C-alpha positions, 0 to 999 in steps of 0.5 A: 517543534513545527515542520521545518525544511532543512538543507538536507531536505531541500537537497533531495527535492532538487536532486534525484527523484522515483516512480510516482506512486501517490494517489492512483488518481489523478493518473499520469498524463504524459504519453508512454514512450519506448525505453531509450535504455533498451539495447540490441533489439530488446535483448538487454534493457536497463530500467531506472527509478529515482524519486525524492519526496519531502513530507511535512506532518502534524498530529498524525499519530497522537492528534495532540498539538500540545505534544511535539513527537517525532512525527510532528516534523518534516523530512525527506525520502529518497528512493533509487532503483536500477534494474537490468533485464536480459532477454536472449530468447522470446521465452527467456527473461532474467531480471535483477534490480537493486535499490537504495532507500533513505529517510533524511533529516528525520527524528523518527527511529531509524528502524524500518516500519517503527512509528511510521518510519521508512528507515534506511535500506541501503544498497540492497537486492530488490528483485532477482528472477527467472521467467520462462514464458512466451504466451503467444506461442504457449499458454503456460509460463513460470517465474521463479525468484524474488519478484513483485506480486500485485493483484486487482486494486492492491487491497490485499496483495501489492508492491506498495508504490507509495511507500519508500521500501516497497514489497517483494516476495521470494516466490514460484509463480505459474501463469496460464494464459490461454487467451488475452481475455483470461488468465490464472496465476498460482503462486507460493511465496514468502514475503521479503523482510526489510532488515536494518544493516543486513541484506534482506531475506524472506521470512521462512516462517511465513508461507503465502499461497494464492490463486488469482483468476481474471476473465473478460468473458463478460464483455462489460467488466473484468471479473477476478476470483481469488483464493489466498492462504497465509500460514505464519508460524511466529511473531518475528521475534528477531525483528522486535523493535526493543531488540538491540541486536540487528537485524531489526526491520518491518513486522508483517503481523502476528502468527496466523493460519488464514484463508481469504476468498474473494472476488472483484468486478471492474467495468469495461464500459465506455459510456462515461460510467465506471464502477469497481467492487470487491468483497472478501471473506476470511476464516482460520486461526490467529495467535496473539503471541505465538503458536504455543498459546491457544488460537483464536477462531478467525472469521471476518469480512470486507467489501468495497464499491465505487461508481463514477461518471466522466464527462469526456466531451466537457472542458477539463474532462471532470470525473465525479465518483463516490465510494464506500469501504467496509471491513469488520472489526473484532466484536469481543476481544475476550470471547476466543474469536477474532472477527477483525479483517486482516489486510494481508500485504496491501497497498493502502495509500490513498484508498482511505485518505492521503494521511494513511490513518486507516486500512481495510480493517475495522472501518466504514469509509465513505468518500467522494472524489472529483478529478479533472484534466486541466491540461495535457500534462496537469491533472488533479483530484479533490476528495472527501472521506468520512470514517467510522470504526466498524466496532469500538471493541476493536482498535483503530488500525493504521494503514499498515494493517497492524498498528493501532492508532490509539490503545489507551486513554490518558488515564490508562484505560483500554480504549476498547473498554469504554463507551466511545462513539465510533465516528473517527473523523473526516478528511479532505485531500487535494492531489495535483500531478504534473507530467511535462515530459514522458519520464518526469512527474511532479506530485503535490498533495495536501490533506487535513483530518478533522478529529471525530467523537471517537478521538474526543472520547479516548484522548487528545482530539486535535486535527491532523495535517499532511503535505508533500512534494514529490519528484520522479524520474523513470526509464 
């Protein structure tokens, strides 16, 4: 079945729309303005996000043009969020946000996270928090309740802006900010599970602890240091997609006790050049089923680096950049160890290609990006990606950091056991962003993936395509 645009899909394109969150580059071009929904000198502020996206995909999951599965199609996604901030004192903030997300006219299972499906999460609570902080008067602040956690380039901890569902945590977060040039956040959190047909709650078996430090003591860059620890005691059997009893919903990975130590460096230079680099190391234990089975000793590593130059005085202000991403794979699935890097709670969209075929796990990714500002309201970026598996003894892992792109050959052999080349393929992406008004953006994107030798050795190896159109209104 070829991608189709039905009446329902067309309706969402002309109806409500939410916060733009496709590729982080190109950046929004409309100048920020004061929220017109702020009242009583900021004591009460309403925020609103309304987004609609039309997607068309082909061969994104099976790389097989002879088979039309539930992802070889077109559908619509809508997201609506409404928030209320009450700030009766400079040091006191109470924030609540509700949401409604839907996938329209799709043939994929209506269970969030299954086979790439966003699913429906109707009329649910996204955030509810109390913040005690006034850093101009006192260097410490506390935020308690359901909230967003997002750090650095969002490679390990993020509220996904692209995904329809997003991510929040039930958390305690303490922030120390002795000056504008440095801050430290300590948090204890449990990820909120997106559940089908019931109110979302946090996973009591999944404890996530972290310390994240940021400083500009080196004036030419922002330096981040972080320590993250995740202690997950089960594999969420209540969310098993084969379970016919609700709630079913998003799966957050296997049982694990993992510590991640890392650092990130981002340039503050203003001479046209920019750079960004990050490295992370993990150690701990991983369980393939649950903690009643023997644990795998876990050690893994990941790194990212990119550099670019912007001709700010030239017409279109073009930026040319190059980057590289690496994350280790599991070298031997039978040795009682796991060396495959775990992506934690990342937002991976656009970092390794618009098709979302990869995550920061078992990957070599080389990329070149060319961006330009065509007018004050229109920007665009063209990018190229070349992708290899770091180790063919491990699976190719999709953008959620958990699901394998391919597990078996057509004759039933485990893909990890065959002598396949590690070249996964190449991808070209084009993204355009138009922001004619301060509160409105329109995003258009197209991506094509050229299948590599790894796919040819393990099964069907047809190219894949992805196109989208997204409208967003934010206040």
